TORPA-4810 file (N, C-alpha, C, O; in nm, 3 decimals):
<nodes>
NODE_1_0.854_0.017_2.354_0.750_-0.044_2.272_0.700_0.059_2.170_0.665_0.172_2.205_M
NODE_2_0.699_0.018_2.047_0.652_0.106_1.941_0.502_0.090_1.922_0.450_-0.022_1.919_E
NODE_3_0.435_0.203_1.909_0.292_0.199_1.885_0.261_0.162_1.740_0.167_0.088_1.713_L
NODE_4_0.342_0.215_1.648_0.322_0.189_1.507_0.445_0.119_1.450_0.557_0.149_1.492_F
NODE_5_0.426_0.027_1.356_0.543_-0.040_1.298_0.619_0.054_1.205_0.562_0.146_1.146_P
NODE_6_0.746_0.030_1.193_0.827_0.105_1.098_0.809_0.039_0.962_0.837_-0.080_0.945_V
NODE_7_0.760_0.116_0.866_0.734_0.063_0.733_0.822_0.139_0.635_0.812_0.261_0.622_I
NODE_8_0.907_0.066_0.566_0.997_0.128_0.470_0.941_0.107_0.329_0.907_-0.005_0.291_H
NODE_9_0.932_0.215_0.253_0.894_0.205_0.113_1.023_0.195_0.033_1.113_0.278_0.049_T
NODE_10_1.032_0.094_-0.052_1.156_0.073_-0.125_1.129_0.060_-0.275_1.019_0.089_-0.321_N
NODE_11_1.226_0.017_-0.348_1.217_0.001_-0.493_1.101_-0.092_-0.530_1.027_-0.064_-0.624_F
NODE_12_1.088_-0.201_-0.457_0.981_-0.298_-0.485_0.844_-0.231_-0.480_0.761_-0.254_-0.568_W
NODE_13_0.820_-0.150_-0.379_0.689_-0.087_-0.361_0.655_0.005_-0.477_0.546_-0.003_-0.533_D
NODE_14_0.746_0.092_-0.511_0.714_0.198_-0.606_0.720_0.154_-0.752_0.640_0.199_-0.834_A
NODE_15_0.812_0.067_-0.786_0.837_0.040_-0.926_0.783_-0.097_-0.972_0.754_-0.114_-1.090_V
NODE_16_0.770_-0.191_-0.882_0.727_-0.324_-0.923_0.587_-0.359_-0.874_0.505_-0.406_-0.953_I
NODE_17_0.557_-0.337_-0.747_0.431_-0.384_-0.690_0.310_-0.311_-0.747_0.212_-0.374_-0.786_A
NODE_18_0.314_-0.180_-0.753_0.198_-0.103_-0.802_0.171_-0.134_-0.950_0.056_-0.160_-0.985_V
NODE_19_0.272_-0.131_-1.039_0.244_-0.171_-1.177_0.198_-0.316_-1.188_0.116_-0.348_-1.275_P
NODE_20_0.249_-0.405_-1.102_0.205_-0.545_-1.105_0.056_-0.554_-1.072_-0.018_-0.628_-1.137_A
NODE_21_0.012_-0.481_-0.971_-0.130_-0.479_-0.936_-0.211_-0.424_-1.052_-0.317_-0.478_-1.085_V
NODE_22_-0.163_-0.318_-1.114_-0.233_-0.257_-1.227_-0.244_-0.355_-1.344_-0.352_-0.368_-1.403_L
NODE_23_-0.137_-0.422_-1.378_-0.137_-0.516_-1.491_-0.226_-0.637_-1.462_-0.304_-0.678_-1.547_I
NODE_24_-0.213_-0.694_-1.342_-0.295_-0.811_-1.307_-0.443_-0.774_-1.307_-0.526_-0.851_-1.354_I
NODE_25_-0.475_-0.657_-1.255_-0.615_-0.613_-1.254_-0.668_-0.597_-1.396_-0.781_-0.639_-1.424_T
NODE_26_-0.589_-0.539_-1.485_-0.634_-0.521_-1.622_-0.649_-0.655_-1.694_-0.742_-0.673_-1.773_Q
NODE_27_-0.560_-0.750_-1.666_-0.573_-0.882_-1.726_-0.699_-0.953_-1.678_-0.769_-1.016_-1.756_L
NODE_28_-0.728_-0.941_-1.549_-0.851_-1.000_-1.497_-0.972_-0.934_-1.560_-1.070_-1.001_-1.594_I
NODE_29_-0.966_-0.803_-1.575_-1.078_-0.729_-1.634_-1.103_-0.772_-1.778_-1.218_-0.785_-1.820_K
NODE_30_-0.998_-0.794_-1.854_-1.012_-0.830_-1.994_-1.055_-0.976_-2.011_-1.147_-1.005_-2.088_V
NODE_31_-0.990_-1.067_-1.941_-1.015_-1.209_-1.964_-1.137_-1.263_-1.889_-1.197_-1.361_-1.933_F
NODE_32_-1.174_-1.202_-1.778_-1.287_-1.252_-1.701_-1.412_-1.167_-1.718_-1.516_-1.198_-1.661_M
NODE_33_-1.403_-1.060_-1.796_-1.517_-0.972_-1.824_-1.587_-0.926_-1.696_-1.707_-0.945_-1.679_H
NODE_34_-1.508_-0.866_-1.608_-1.559_-0.816_-1.480_-1.628_-0.682_-1.503_-1.583_-0.601_-1.584_V
NODE_35_-1.736_-0.660_-1.432_-1.804_-0.531_-1.441_-1.714_-0.421_-1.385_-1.643_-0.444_-1.287_Q
NODE_36_-1.717_-0.303_-1.446_-1.628_-0.194_-1.402_-1.643_-0.156_-1.255_-1.547_-0.111_-1.194_P
NODE_37_-1.760_-0.173_-1.197_-1.778_-0.133_-1.057_-1.700_-0.222_-0.961_-1.677_-0.183_-0.846_K
NODE_38_-1.659_-0.341_-1.005_-1.584_-0.432_-0.918_-1.432_-0.420_-0.933_-1.358_-0.478_-0.854_Y
NODE_39_-1.386_-0.348_-1.032_-1.243_-0.339_-1.061_-1.163_-0.278_-0.944_-1.057_-0.332_-0.911_V
NODE_40_-1.208_-0.169_-0.881_-1.130_-0.117_-0.767_-1.119_-0.217_-0.651_-1.014_-0.225_-0.586_P
NODE_41_-1.224_-0.292_-0.625_-1.218_-0.392_-0.517_-1.120_-0.503_-0.554_-1.050_-0.555_-0.467_A
NODE_42_-1.117_-0.541_-0.680_-1.022_-0.644_-0.725_-0.879_-0.593_-0.711_-0.792_-0.667_-0.666_I
NODE_43_-0.854_-0.468_-0.750_-0.720_-0.410_-0.737_-0.677_-0.405_-0.591_-0.562_-0.434_-0.559_A
NODE_44_-0.769_-0.369_-0.505_-0.737_-0.365_-0.362_-0.706_-0.504_-0.309_-0.611_-0.521_-0.232_L
NODE_45_-0.784_-0.603_-0.348_-0.760_-0.741_-0.303_-0.625_-0.792_-0.353_-0.552_-0.856_-0.278_A
NODE_46_-0.592_-0.764_-0.477_-0.463_-0.806_-0.532_-0.349_-0.736_-0.459_-0.247_-0.799_-0.428_I
NODE_47_-0.365_-0.607_-0.432_-0.263_-0.534_-0.357_-0.241_-0.594_-0.218_-0.127_-0.608_-0.173_G
NODE_48_-0.349_-0.629_-0.151_-0.337_-0.690_-0.019_-0.270_-0.827_-0.026_-0.185_-0.860_0.056_L
NODE_49_-0.309_-0.906_-0.125_-0.250_-1.040_-0.139_-0.100_-1.030_-0.166_-0.021_-1.100_-0.102_I
NODE_50_-0.061_-0.945_-0.259_0.082_-0.930_-0.291_0.159_-0.880_-0.169_0.267_-0.930_-0.139_I
NODE_51_0.104_-0.782_-0.100_0.175_-0.724_0.013_0.186_-0.820_0.131_0.294_-0.836_0.188_S
NODE_52_0.075_-0.883_0.167_0.075_-0.970_0.285_0.156_-1.098_0.262_0.229_-1.142_0.350_I
NODE_53_0.142_-1.157_0.142_0.204_-1.287_0.120_0.339_-1.282_0.050_0.411_-1.382_0.050_F
NODE_54_0.377_-1.168_-0.008_0.506_-1.161_-0.078_0.599_-1.057_-0.016_0.707_-1.092_0.034_I
NODE_55_0.559_-0.931_-0.018_0.655_-0.828_0.019_0.668_-0.803_0.169_0.776_-0.763_0.214_S
NODE_56_0.564_-0.825_0.247_0.571_-0.801_0.392_0.519_-0.922_0.468_0.436_-0.908_0.558_H
NODE_57_0.567_-1.039_0.433_0.512_-1.162_0.492_0.548_-1.183_0.638_0.488_-1.267_0.705_R
NODE_58_0.642_-1.108_0.690_0.681_-1.124_0.830_0.617_-1.022_0.923_0.638_-1.026_1.044_H
NODE_59_0.539_-0.930_0.868_0.475_-0.827_0.950_0.335_-0.801_0.895_0.320_-0.733_0.793_N
NODE_60_0.233_-0.854_0.962_0.096_-0.846_0.913_0.046_-0.701_0.904_-0.018_-0.664_0.806_L
NODE_61_0.076_-0.620_1.004_0.029_-0.481_1.004_0.089_-0.406_0.886_0.019_-0.333_0.816_I
NODE_62_0.219_-0.423_0.865_0.285_-0.357_0.751_0.229_-0.411_0.620_0.211_-0.336_0.524_A
NODE_63_0.200_-0.540_0.615_0.143_-0.600_0.495_0.007_-0.543_0.461_-0.022_-0.515_0.345_G
NODE_64_-0.076_-0.526_0.561_-0.209_-0.469_0.538_-0.198_-0.324_0.495_-0.263_-0.282_0.399_I
NODE_65_-0.116_-0.246_0.566_-0.099_-0.105_0.532_-0.047_-0.088_0.390_-0.103_-0.011_0.312_F
NODE_66_0.059_-0.159_0.356_0.118_-0.145_0.224_0.029_-0.206_0.116_0.032_-0.161_0.002_M
NODE_67_-0.051_-0.306_0.150_-0.146_-0.363_0.055_-0.250_-0.260_0.012_-0.285_-0.252_-0.105_G
NODE_68_-0.298_-0.182_0.109_-0.389_-0.073_0.074_-0.318_0.029_-0.014_-0.377_0.082_-0.108_F
NODE_69_-0.193_0.056_0.016_-0.114_0.149_-0.066_-0.103_0.097_-0.209_-0.125_0.172_-0.304_F
NODE_70_-0.069_-0.031_-0.226_-0.055_-0.089_-0.360_-0.186_-0.080_-0.437_-0.189_-0.036_-0.551_Y
NODE_71_-0.294_-0.122_-0.373_-0.425_-0.124_-0.439_-0.473_0.014_-0.477_-0.513_0.038_-0.591_G
NODE_72_-0.468_0.105_-0.382_-0.517_0.240_-0.410_-0.425_0.317_-0.505_-0.473_0.401_-0.581_Y
NODE_73_-0.297_0.291_-0.502_-0.206_0.355_-0.597_-0.235_0.306_-0.739_-0.233_0.385_-0.833_A
NODE_74_-0.264_0.178_-0.754_-0.299_0.125_-0.886_-0.430_0.184_-0.935_-0.443_0.219_-1.052_A
NODE_75_-0.528_0.195_-0.846_-0.658_0.255_-0.883_-0.639_0.401_-0.925_-0.695_0.444_-1.025_I
NODE_76_-0.561_0.475_-0.849_-0.536_0.615_-0.881_-0.462_0.632_-1.012_-0.494_0.721_-1.091_G
NODE_77_-0.362_0.548_-1.037_-0.289_0.556_-1.164_-0.380_0.525_-1.282_-0.372_0.592_-1.385_N
NODE_78_-0.465_0.424_-1.267_-0.557_0.391_-1.375_-0.654_0.506_-1.400_-0.679_0.542_-1.515_F
NODE_79_-0.709_0.563_-1.295_-0.804_0.674_-1.310_-0.738_0.795_-1.376_-0.798_0.859_-1.462_A
NODE_80_-0.616_0.826_-1.335_-0.545_0.939_-1.394_-0.515_0.914_-1.542_-0.530_1.004_-1.624_A
NODE_81_-0.472_0.794_-1.575_-0.443_0.760_-1.713_-0.569_0.765_-1.799_-0.567_0.816_-1.911_L
NODE_82_-0.679_0.712_-1.746_-0.806_0.713_-1.820_-0.854_0.856_-1.843_-0.901_0.889_-1.952_K
NODE_83_-0.844_0.941_-1.742_-0.885_1.081_-1.756_-0.798_1.153_-1.858_-0.850_1.231_-1.938_T
NODE_84_-0.669_1.129_-1.857_-0.578_1.191_-1.953_-0.609_1.148_-2.095_-0.612_1.231_-2.187_T
NODE_85_-0.633_1.018_-2.114_-0.664_0.968_-2.248_-0.797_1.025_-2.298_-0.808_1.065_-2.413_I
NODE_86_-0.898_1.028_-2.211_-1.028_1.084_-2.250_-1.016_1.232_-2.285_-1.079_1.279_-2.380_N
NODE_87_-0.937_1.305_-2.208_-0.916_1.447_-2.235_-0.845_1.466_-2.369_-0.882_1.553_-2.448_S
NODE_88_-0.745_1.386_-2.394_-0.671_1.394_-2.520_-0.762_1.363_-2.637_-0.758_1.432_-2.739_F
NODE_89_-0.845_1.259_-2.624_-0.938_1.222_-2.731_-1.040_1.333_-2.759_-1.067_1.364_-2.875_K
NODE_90_-1.094_1.393_-2.654_-1.191_1.499_-2.675_-1.126_1.623_-2.737_-1.189_1.693_-2.816_S
NODE_91_-1.002_1.649_-2.702_-0.929_1.761_-2.761_-0.904_1.735_-2.909_-0.913_1.827_-2.991_K
NODE_92_-0.873_1.612_-2.945_-0.848_1.576_-3.084_-0.976_1.587_-3.167_-0.971_1.625_-3.284_Q
NODE_93_-1.091_1.554_-3.107_-1.218_1.562_-3.179_-1.259_1.707_-3.206_-1.323_1.735_-3.307_L
NODE_94_-1.222_1.799_-3.117_-1.258_1.940_-3.132_-1.178_2.005_-3.244_-1.224_2.101_-3.306_K
NODE_95_-1.060_1.955_-3.270_-0.972_2.017_-3.371_-1.007_1.978_-3.510_-0.942_2.022_-3.605_E
</nodes>
């Protein structure tokens, strides 16, 4: 009996699911005018929905675990991109 499920990260996880969560979250943010404080929760919810109902529909534990991965990876990528753009803009203003 295994205590923890075997969870495989594959092409879908790294290249399709995380950018999909990021894009869907940004579309919701733009079209529904969501307050910025709710955006991480929306990304997490979208990651859980995609993981549980699409990519890991036969294993609930794996779906929940990978859903958190999708959501938090999208949040981290957005934060890193925003910080990089802000840094670049401030550097351009100083010159």
